[in-house]
LUMKETI-994439 format. One record per residue (C-alpha): x, y, z. Coordinates in steps of 0.2 Angstrom, whole numbers, padded with zeros to 4 digits, always signed. Layout:
N
XYZ ...
//
This chain:
443
+0001+0001+0000 +0013+0013+0005 +0024+0007-0011 +0009+0010-0019 +0009+0030-0012 +0028+0034-0016 +0023+0027-0033 +0011+0041-0036 +0018+0054-0027 +0035+0051-0038 +0025+0049-0053 +0019+0068-0045 +0035+0075-0045 +0042+0069-0062 +0026+0074-0070 +0030+0096-0062 +0050+0092-0068 +0062+0100-0078 +0061+0089-0093 +0047+0083-0105 +0055+0065-0105 +0049+0065-0088 +0033+0067-0090 +0030+0053-0102 +0037+0039-0087 +0024+0046-0074 +0010+0044-0088 +0022+0025-0089 +0025+0023-0070 +0003+0026-0070 +0001+0013-0081 +0010+0002-0071 +0001+0009-0055 -0019+0005-0066 -0012-0014-0072 -0006-0019-0056 -0020-0014-0047 -0031-0025-0061 -0023-0041-0060 -0024-0040-0041 -0041-0043-0044 -0043-0052-0063 -0026-0063-0060 -0025-0067-0043 -0038-0061-0033 -0028-0056-0020 -0040-0040-0012 -0055-0051-0007 -0061-0045+0012 -0047-0030+0014 -0026-0021+0015 -0022-0012+0027 -0006-0004+0030 -0010+0010+0042 -0019+0024+0043 -0021+0016+0025 -0036+0001+0024 -0043-0002+0007 -0058-0015+0008 -0069-0020-0008 -0075-0005-0009 -0064+0005-0010 -0054-0005-0021 -0066-0004-0036 -0066+0014-0037 -0048+0015-0035 -0047+0004-0049 -0059+0016-0058 -0050+0029-0055 -0032+0025-0060 -0041+0019-0079 -0051+0035-0080 -0037+0046-0075 -0027+0038-0089 -0043+0039-0100 -0045+0059-0098 -0025+0061-0102 -0027+0050-0118 -0040+0063-0121 -0036+0077-0114 -0017+0078-0124 -0024+0080-0143 -0033+0096-0139 -0019+0109-0130 -0009+0121-0136 +0001+0124-0123 +0001+0116-0103 +0003+0102-0109 +0017+0091-0093 +0004+0106-0082 -0012+0095-0087 -0002+0076-0082 +0004+0084-0066 -0015+0089-0061 -0023+0075-0068 -0011+0064-0058 -0014+0074-0041 -0030+0070-0044 -0026+0053-0045 -0014+0056-0029 -0027+0064-0018 -0043+0050-0023 -0029+0035-0021 -0028+0042+0000 -0047+0045+0000 -0052+0030-0005 -0039+0022+0005 -0043+0031+0024 -0053+0026+0039 -0048+0042+0048 -0061+0053+0048 -0053+0072+0045 -0040+0064+0030 -0058+0060+0023 -0062+0076+0023 -0048+0084+0019 -0044+0073+0004 -0060+0074-0002 -0062+0093+0000 -0044+0095-0009 -0052+0086-0025 -0057+0099-0027 -0043+0110-0037 -0037+0099-0050 -0053+0100-0059 -0053+0121-0056 -0038+0123-0064 -0042+0109-0075 -0060+0121-0079 -0051+0139-0076 -0033+0136-0088 -0043+0126-0103 -0058+0131-0103 -0066+0140-0121 -0078+0151-0116 -0078+0167-0101 -0093+0159-0096 -0078+0144-0089 -0078+0160-0073 -0097+0161-0066 -0092+0138-0067 -0080+0139-0058 -0087+0147-0044 -0101+0141-0044 -0092+0124-0041 -0080+0130-0026 -0096+0138-0016 -0105+0123-0019 -0088+0111-0015 -0086+0123+0001 -0102+0126+0012 -0106+0110+0007 -0092+0104+0017 -0093+0116+0030 -0105+0106+0041 -0093+0089+0039 -0079+0098+0047 -0093+0103+0062 -0097+0087+0064 -0080+0082+0063 -0076+0094+0078 -0090+0088+0088 -0087+0070+0086 -0068+0073+0092 -0074+0082+0108 -0086+0064+0113 -0074+0052+0103 -0058+0058+0105 -0052+0051+0088 -0058+0056+0070 -0061+0036+0067 -0072+0029+0058 -0078+0014+0064 -0083+0030+0081 -0097+0031+0071 -0103+0011+0074 -0103+0013+0094 -0115+0032+0092 -0132+0031+0095 -0131+0051+0091 -0127+0049+0075 -0142+0045+0069 -0154+0053+0081 -0147+0068+0084 -0148+0073+0065 -0129+0071+0063 -0131+0061+0050 -0138+0077+0039 -0123+0083+0042 -0110+0071+0036 -0121+0069+0022 -0120+0084+0017 -0105+0085+0005 -0108+0071-0001 -0122+0079-0009 -0118+0090-0017 -0107+0082-0025 -0114+0067-0030 -0124+0078-0034 -0142+0076-0032 -0156+0085-0040 -0159+0103-0030 -0138+0103-0028 -0135+0100-0046 -0133+0119-0053 -0115+0119-0053 -0111+0102-0063 -0120+0105-0082 -0112+0124-0081 -0095+0118-0077 -0095+0101-0087 -0102+0117-0103 -0085+0125-0102 -0072+0109-0096 -0059+0104-0109 -0068+0086-0117 -0053+0078-0103 -0061+0090-0088 -0077+0079-0091 -0070+0062-0091 -0064+0062-0076 -0078+0077-0067 -0088+0063-0073 -0079+0048-0070 -0071+0053-0055 -0078+0069-0049 -0096+0063-0043 -0094+0048-0036 -0085+0052-0021 -0101+0060-0014 -0108+0042-0018 -0090+0033-0011 -0095+0045+0004 -0113+0042+0007 -0108+0023+0003 -0097+0024+0016 -0105+0029+0029 -0122+0018+0025 -0107+0003+0027 -0103+0011+0047 -0122+0015+0053 -0135+0004+0048 -0152+0010+0055 -0170+0007+0053 -0179+0014+0039 -0187+0035+0048 -0195+0050+0039 -0180+0058+0035 -0173+0042+0026 -0189+0038+0017 -0189+0058+0013 -0169+0057+0005 -0176+0044-0002 -0189+0050-0013 -0178+0064-0015 -0167+0053-0024 -0178+0046-0035 -0191+0059-0041 -0173+0068-0045 -0171+0052-0058 -0186+0057-0065 -0187+0074-0068 -0172+0075-0072 -0175+0062-0088 -0190+0077-0092 -0174+0090-0089 -0164+0080-0102 -0180+0079-0117 -0177+0097-0116 -0159+0101-0118 -0150+0107-0134 -0134+0106-0129 -0124+0089-0131 -0115+0092-0115 -0128+0099-0104 -0140+0086-0109 -0128+0069-0107 -0122+0082-0088 -0141+0081-0084 -0142+0062-0086 -0129+0059-0072 -0137+0068-0061 -0151+0059-0062 -0141+0042-0064 -0133+0051-0045 -0148+0055-0037 -0154+0036-0043 -0138+0027-0036 -0140+0039-0018 -0158+0034-0015 -0150+0013-0017 -0138+0018-0008 -0149+0022+0007 -0159+0006+0007 -0152-0003+0022 -0157-0020+0011 -0142-0031-0001 -0151-0026-0017 -0155-0009-0016 -0137-0009-0009 -0128-0016-0026 -0141-0009-0035 -0134+0008-0031 -0113+0004-0030 -0119-0005-0049 -0124+0011-0055 -0110+0023-0047 -0097+0008-0054 -0107+0008-0072 -0107+0025-0076 -0092+0027-0069 -0089+0020-0088 -0102+0026-0098 -0103+0045-0096 -0086+0048-0099 -0087+0039-0116 -0105+0047-0120 -0093+0067-0118 -0075+0058-0128 -0093+0055-0141 -0100+0070-0139 -0084+0079-0142 -0079+0068-0158 -0097+0076-0164 -0090+0093-0160 -0073+0089-0168 -0080+0088-0185 -0100+0098-0185 -0090+0111-0174 -0106+0113-0164 -0114+0105-0147 -0133+0111-0152 -0142+0096-0159 -0155+0111-0168 -0139+0108-0180 -0135+0090-0180 -0146+0077-0191 -0146+0061-0203 -0129+0060-0199 -0126+0040-0199 -0119+0037-0217 -0104+0051-0215 -0099+0039-0199 -0108+0023-0196 -0094+0018-0181 -0097+0033-0173 -0114+0031-0174 -0113+0013-0165 -0101+0018-0153 -0114+0031-0150 -0130+0020-0150 -0122+0007-0137 -0116+0020-0124 -0131+0027-0124 -0140+0009-0122 -0129+0008-0107 -0134+0025-0101 -0152+0019-0100 -0152+0005-0093 -0156-0008-0107 -0153-0027-0105 -0139-0037-0100 -0129-0020-0098 -0121-0017-0080 -0136-0003-0076 -0148-0014-0082 -0144-0026-0068 -0141-0011-0056 -0158-0004-0060 -0165-0022-0057 -0156-0023-0040 -0164-0007-0038 -0184-0014-0039 -0179-0029-0024 -0173-0013-0014 -0188-0005-0018 -0202-0018-0015 -0195-0019+0004 -0202+0000+0003 -0214+0010-0003 -0222+0003-0020 -0225+0020-0024 -0208+0026-0025 -0203+0010-0034 -0216+0015-0051 -0209+0032-0048 -0194+0024-0051 -0203+0014-0066 -0208+0031-0072 -0191+0038-0070 -0182+0026-0081 -0195+0026-0096 -0192+0044-0097 -0172+0041-0095 -0177+0026-0109 -0185+0039-0122 -0173+0053-0121 -0159+0044-0124 -0166+0037-0140 -0173+0055-0144 -0156+0061-0142 -0151+0048-0152 -0162+0051-0166 -0160+0070-0168 -0143+0069-0170 -0138+0050-0182 -0154+0049-0188 -0167+0062-0187 -0171+0077-0201 -0153+0083-0212 -0148+0102-0208 -0138+0100-0223 -0122+0099-0216 -0116+0081-0220 -0103+0076-0206 -0089+0064-0212 -0072+0055-0208 -0070+0041-0200 -0066+0038-0180 -0046+0044-0177 -0034+0027-0168 -0034+0041-0151 -0054+0040-0154 -0054+0022-0157 -0043+0017-0143 -0051+0027-0130 -0069+0019-0137 -0063+0001-0137 -0059+0002-0117 -0075+0007-0112 -0081-0003-0124 -0072-0018-0118 -0074-0014-0097 -0093-0015-0101 -0095-0030-0110 -0083-0040-0098 -0092-0027-0082 -0109-0036-0090 -0105-0051-0094 -0099-0051-0074 -0115-0051-0070 -0122-0062-0083 -0111-0074-0075 
//
């Protein structure tokens, strides 16, 4: 564990270091780190319960998110390098720094360090959007991002300080022994920051703005990694604080399921490609939050699967949307139509990733939503119907999106050009990972 941490720290120094050749050394070290993690779970099954090296404790949940972080970070570097005209070393250094923060975040049970790493991940994304964003509105997007993150995290810091006065420590396991944690409403203090970063519908205004203004690499890591911090925080809280359903939990669960329905309807009215995908992310994150709140096996598993699947599907959609933008010169849906003949390979990738996004069987999203159905059977039939309505609306929105771009009425702009090598590697890798996950769920 500590050896992996030292490799990441060394990669950060190499990325910001003097010679340009050291940049690629750091990328190769990052690739080796990711391959080692992949081999541990797929080759030997070495990580089955937990790996401990105080103060780092890596269990199965943290390992899955850490593996996702490594691959998505590498994809963010790969996708972004083709669009950078300056600051390549700085960009790669920020990506590796983000991965370092994520590694510590997913590997600690110390609440204070957990919170510091949670807030530290804001700075690489803040700089990526601010430096490489194309429009002046990136300043406003960063302002929203900063305010939501900092204001949401303030109650968490207050609770950590109060918890230290009670337990004289920052260990997450102290929450198992505390009754005041739920009874006193302190759960809402802890979960507030996670809901802003998730984000839950109603606390989501920063996300569409950040996605629209971010470069393609920034959108990939923002959707694939940063949103998972909120989900992982809720997941970690629910693993140590199993509670009976109270009115507060039912309300939060209803907000999560209701938010997915509303976001599906908002997606049907969007005209910007990145904004549409961003609202789709809000809907899926709200749905996964609802699943994690269901303190039963199926609901919890469904929320976890949706988090992992979204970490692959959403970066793929942003990459596909950027391919359309590069060929069309616009992200406005009104300026698109009947592109299938010119870019048939891209249309296949786009349809596959959209099908994964709305839970077409037998994709991993489908199994996640199916688990949510079984979990909500134990809670409320009304929420079960609302969940089904949200899935139908999301499916209609995604199919309408595809039909408008590739099968709609031609607007006189013909888009052509085969998928480049850089784009092909990006799409085929995500296609392979989603197929492996889906096959794993079937078997």
